[in-house]
C-alpha positions as CSV (number, residue, x, y, z in Angstrom):
1,M,-4.1,28.5,7.1
2,K,-0.6,29.2,7.1
3,A,1.9,26.0,6.0
4,K,3.5,24.1,8.4
5,Y,6.3,22.0,8.1
6,A,8.5,19.4,8.8
7,I,11.8,17.7,7.9
8,G,10.5,14.5,7.8
9,L,13.3,12.0,7.9
10,E,13.3,7.7,7.0
11,I,15.8,6.3,10.0
12,G,17.4,2.3,8.7
13,G,20.0,0.1,10.0
14,T,22.3,1.4,7.1
15,H,21.2,4.9,5.6
16,I,18.9,7.9,6.8
17,T,16.8,9.4,3.9
18,A,15.6,13.4,5.0
19,G,12.9,15.4,3.7
20,V,11.0,18.5,4.2
21,I,7.2,17.9,4.4
22,D,4.5,20.7,3.3
23,I,2.4,18.5,6.1
24,M,-1.5,20.9,5.4
25,N,-1.4,19.5,1.6
26,M,1.2,16.0,2.6
27,K,3.8,16.6,0.0
28,V,7.0,16.0,0.1
29,L,9.5,18.9,-1.2
30,E,11.6,17.0,-3.6
31,F,14.1,19.2,-3.8
32,S,14.9,18.4,-1.0
33,M,15.6,15.0,-0.2
34,H,18.9,14.2,1.1
35,K,20.3,10.1,1.2
36,A,23.4,9.5,3.1
37,S,24.8,5.8,3.7
38,F,26.9,4.8,6.8
39,N,27.6,2.2,9.3
40,S,24.7,2.1,11.9
41,N,27.0,0.8,14.8
42,L,29.4,4.0,15.0
43,P,29.8,5.3,18.6
44,V,26.3,7.7,19.5
45,D,28.3,11.4,18.9
46,Q,28.6,10.4,15.0
47,V,25.8,8.8,13.8
48,L,23.9,12.3,15.0
49,D,26.7,13.8,12.9
50,I,25.2,12.5,10.8
51,W,22.0,12.7,11.2
52,E,22.4,16.3,11.5
53,K,24.1,16.8,8.1
54,A,21.4,15.2,6.8
55,I,19.4,17.1,8.2
56,R,20.8,20.9,7.6
57,I,21.7,19.1,4.1
58,S,18.1,19.0,2.8
59,W,16.2,21.6,5.8
60,N,18.9,24.4,3.4
61,N,17.9,22.4,0.4
62,S,13.6,23.5,0.6
63,G,14.1,27.3,1.7
64,V,11.6,26.7,3.7
65,K,12.1,28.8,7.0
66,S,10.5,27.5,9.8
67,L,9.4,24.3,11.2
68,G,6.7,22.7,13.2
69,G,8.5,19.9,13.6
70,I,10.7,17.0,12.7
71,T,8.8,13.3,12.1
72,V,11.0,9.8,12.0
73,C,10.1,7.0,10.5
74,M,11.9,4.4,12.8
75,P,12.6,0.6,13.0
76,G,11.6,-1.4,16.4
77,P,12.1,-2.7,18.9
78,F,11.0,0.8,19.9
79,D,9.3,2.7,22.4
80,Y,7.2,5.5,19.6
81,E,5.4,7.3,22.2
82,N,8.4,9.2,24.4
83,G,11.4,7.9,21.2
84,I,13.4,5.6,23.0
85,C,15.0,3.1,20.8
86,W,15.3,-1.0,22.5
87,I,16.6,-2.2,19.6
88,K,19.1,-4.8,20.6
89,G,20.9,-6.9,19.2
90,Q,19.7,-6.9,15.5
91,S,23.6,-5.6,14.1
92,K,22.9,-2.2,14.3
93,Y,21.9,0.8,16.9
94,D,24.2,-1.2,19.4
95,H,25.6,2.0,21.2
96,F,21.6,3.0,21.3
97,Y,19.3,1.1,23.7
98,G,17.6,2.4,25.6
99,L,19.0,6.2,24.9
100,N,16.4,8.2,23.7
101,I,16.4,9.6,20.5
102,A,14.0,12.6,20.9
103,D,16.0,14.3,23.5
104,L,20.1,13.6,21.3
105,L,18.2,15.2,18.8
106,R,17.3,18.4,19.5
107,K,20.1,19.0,21.9
108,K,22.7,18.2,18.0
109,L,20.3,20.5,16.4
110,N,19.8,22.8,19.7
111,L,15.6,23.0,20.1
112,S,13.6,23.9,22.8
113,D,12.6,21.2,25.3
114,D,9.0,21.5,23.3
115,F,10.1,21.5,19.6
116,K,8.4,18.7,18.5
117,I,9.6,15.1,17.8
118,L,7.1,12.1,16.4
119,F,7.7,8.7,15.6
120,E,6.5,6.1,14.2
121,N,7.5,3.0,13.1
122,D,8.8,2.2,9.9
123,A,6.1,-0.5,8.7
124,V,2.8,1.6,9.6
125,C,4.8,4.7,8.0
126,F,5.1,3.3,5.2
127,G,1.4,2.3,4.9
128,K,-0.1,5.3,6.5
129,G,1.9,6.8,3.5
130,E,0.5,4.6,0.7
131,V,-2.5,6.3,2.2
132,Y,-2.3,9.7,2.4
133,K,-0.8,9.3,-1.7
134,D,-3.9,8.8,-2.5
135,K,-6.4,10.4,-0.3
136,N,-9.2,7.7,-1.5
137,N,-7.8,5.2,0.6
138,L,-8.3,7.5,3.9
139,S,-12.0,5.5,3.4
140,K,-10.7,2.5,3.5
141,K,-9.1,-0.5,5.3
142,V,-5.9,-0.8,4.2
143,M,-3.4,-3.2,5.0
144,A,0.5,-2.6,3.7
145,I,3.8,-4.8,3.8
146,T,7.4,-4.6,2.8
147,L,9.1,-7.1,1.5
148,G,12.6,-7.6,2.1
149,T,15.7,-8.9,4.3
150,G,11.9,-8.5,7.4
151,L,8.3,-8.5,6.8
152,G,7.0,-5.1,8.5
153,S,2.8,-4.7,8.0
154,C,0.4,-2.9,9.5
155,F,-3.4,-2.6,8.9
156,I,-5.4,1.1,9.0
157,D,-8.9,2.1,9.2
158,K,-9.9,5.3,7.9
159,G,-5.9,6.5,7.7
160,I,-5.0,5.7,11.6
161,S,-3.3,2.5,12.6
162,V,-4.8,-0.1,13.7
163,S,-2.6,-2.5,16.5
164,S,-4.8,-4.2,18.6
165,G,-7.8,-5.9,19.5
166,N,-9.7,-8.9,17.6
167,Q,-9.4,-7.4,14.3
168,V,-5.8,-7.6,13.6
169,P,-2.8,-10.2,14.5
170,T,-0.6,-8.7,18.1
171,D,1.0,-4.5,17.4
172,G,-0.3,-5.4,14.1
173,E,3.0,-7.6,13.2
174,I,2.9,-10.9,11.2
175,W,6.7,-11.6,10.9
176,N,6.4,-13.9,14.2
177,L,3.7,-15.5,13.3
178,P,3.7,-19.0,14.2
179,F,3.4,-20.6,9.9
180,K,3.7,-24.4,8.9
181,N,7.9,-25.3,10.8
182,G,8.7,-21.8,11.9
183,I,7.2,-18.0,11.7
184,A,6.0,-15.9,8.7
185,E,9.5,-14.4,8.0
186,D,10.3,-17.3,7.9
187,Y,9.3,-18.4,4.8
188,V,7.8,-14.8,3.6
189,S,11.5,-13.1,3.0
190,L,15.1,-12.5,1.3
191,R,16.2,-15.3,3.4
192,G,12.4,-17.2,2.9
193,L,13.0,-16.7,-1.0
194,I,17.3,-18.2,-0.7
195,A,16.5,-21.0,1.7
196,K,13.4,-21.9,-0.9
197,Y,15.7,-22.5,-3.6
198,S,18.3,-24.2,-1.9
199,I,15.9,-26.7,-1.2
200,F,14.6,-27.2,-5.0
201,N,17.9,-26.5,-6.5
202,E,20.1,-27.9,-4.0
203,T,22.2,-25.3,-4.4
204,T,21.7,-22.5,-2.8
205,V,22.6,-18.4,-3.9
206,E,25.1,-15.3,-2.3
207,S,21.9,-12.5,-2.7
208,G,18.3,-11.8,-3.6
209,L,19.5,-10.0,-7.1
210,E,21.3,-13.0,-8.1
211,L,17.9,-15.3,-7.2
212,Y,15.6,-12.6,-9.2
213,N,17.9,-12.4,-12.3
214,L,18.4,-16.5,-12.2
215,A,14.1,-16.7,-12.7
216,V,14.9,-13.9,-15.4
217,A,17.6,-15.9,-16.8
218,G,14.6,-19.1,-16.8
219,D,16.1,-21.3,-14.5
220,E,12.7,-22.9,-13.7
221,M,13.5,-23.4,-9.4
222,A,14.2,-19.7,-9.7
223,V,10.8,-19.0,-10.5
224,K,9.6,-22.1,-8.4
225,A,10.8,-20.1,-5.6
226,F,9.4,-16.5,-6.1
227,E,5.9,-18.5,-6.4
228,K,6.0,-20.6,-4.0
229,M,7.1,-17.4,-1.9
230,G,4.3,-15.4,-3.8
231,E,2.1,-18.3,-2.4
232,D,3.2,-18.5,1.4
233,L,2.3,-15.0,1.6
234,A,-1.5,-15.4,0.6
235,E,-1.4,-18.3,3.1
236,I,-0.2,-16.1,5.6
237,L,-2.6,-13.0,4.8
238,I,-5.4,-14.7,3.8
239,P,-7.4,-15.0,7.4
240,W,-6.2,-11.3,8.2
241,F,-7.6,-10.0,5.1
242,K,-10.9,-11.4,6.4
243,N,-11.0,-11.0,10.2
244,F,-9.7,-6.8,8.5
245,S,-12.2,-7.1,5.6
246,V,-9.1,-5.3,4.1
247,E,-10.3,-3.8,1.1
248,H,-7.1,-2.4,-0.6
249,F,-3.4,-4.4,-0.4
250,V,-0.2,-3.1,-0.8
251,I,2.5,-4.3,-0.8
252,G,6.9,-2.0,-0.4
253,G,10.6,-3.2,1.0
254,K,13.1,-5.0,-1.5
255,I,11.1,-7.8,-2.9
256,A,8.1,-5.7,-4.4
257,D,10.0,-4.8,-7.6
258,S,10.0,-9.0,-8.4
259,S,6.5,-8.8,-8.6
260,T,6.2,-9.7,-12.2
261,L,7.4,-13.2,-10.2
262,F,5.6,-13.9,-7.1
263,L,2.2,-11.4,-7.3
264,P,0.3,-14.2,-10.3
265,A,0.7,-17.0,-7.9
266,F,-0.6,-14.9,-4.4
267,N,-3.6,-13.4,-6.9
268,K,-4.1,-16.5,-7.6
269,K,-4.8,-17.5,-4.3
270,I,-6.3,-14.9,-3.4
271,K,-9.1,-15.1,-6.5
272,D,-9.5,-18.8,-4.6
273,A,-10.1,-17.6,-1.5
274,G,-13.3,-16.1,-2.7
275,L,-11.2,-12.8,-1.8
276,E,-11.6,-9.0,-4.2
277,I,-8.9,-6.4,-3.0
278,T,-7.5,-4.0,-4.5
279,I,-4.1,-5.0,-5.3
280,Q,-1.2,-2.2,-5.1
281,I,3.1,-2.9,-5.7
282,S,4.7,0.6,-4.3
283,D,7.2,3.0,-6.7
284,D,8.2,5.1,-3.5
285,N,9.1,3.8,-0.6
286,E,10.8,6.7,0.7
287,N,8.6,9.4,-0.1
288,A,6.2,6.7,1.1
289,A,7.8,6.5,5.1
290,L,8.0,10.2,5.1
291,L,4.7,10.8,4.7
292,G,3.4,8.1,6.9
293,A,5.9,9.6,9.0
294,A,4.1,13.2,8.7
295,S,0.8,12.8,8.7
296,L,1.9,12.9,13.3
297,L,2.2,16.2,12.6
298,Y,-0.8,16.7,9.9
299,N,-2.9,14.8,12.8
300,I,-2.2,17.0,15.0
301,I,-2.6,20.6,13.2
302,L,-6.3,19.4,11.6
303,E,-7.4,18.5,15.5
304,T,-5.7,21.6,17.1
305,T,-7.6,23.8,13.9
306,L,-10.6,21.7,14.6
307,I,-10.7,22.4,18.5
308,G,-9.8,26.2,17.0
């Protein structure tokens, strides 16, 4: 079969990463990668100009002549099937509420009405991308989370995202699960980490990096904050590890970079629960997200090939 290529986009509140993907081999063409920072609360036309520039730079750098589609990794709330943005009150994309992003991109890039533009949740993209990066995981039940300003999650069974049924929480999301005096994200996230340190030390820090540096320098209360987050994370996840029969667990997001500080406490809780799960810290969130989004098109091409 002739190779198929797509533009993969990883879109956040402050950046866009674009890369051309060899769909059939599920590989990002590294020399095509392009990243740009921007303010997502700019007017729609200005944001689209930034997106268009990133896409065209990536495409030109790839040397690829034709594309089979665009696949987009996008935060929610979002109608992923129809490409409509429902983000509101999150200090990002204020002007995009209710707009069809697929139609806007087709118009901006002068694409035909039937040109494939596919969307997927950012946490799901990350998880699926990690699975496709290591084909051994395609036969497994995998859970992936992103740790950062929020707490993203996804559950994947043999490469397919599972977001409904008794085995997973509603929509596959754990951030809003009731936990202690609030919800999971209150305790396992950047704000959760900083709040822990404030309780332990009766003072505060300005950023996650500052807290990390304190912990590395030996500040006992900073170390304790990371350890407590690891324990809280395990407590939140253990019931779902059991429910979904998780075999492989992947942690991504910015806080994953500090895994040496929270992972030992997390691992102890998992071991004490009698669970045997392989645990992976992602070292390439953006590539994983691009591949996860591209898997949507990969599956379409595969199904077409099998039917044909």
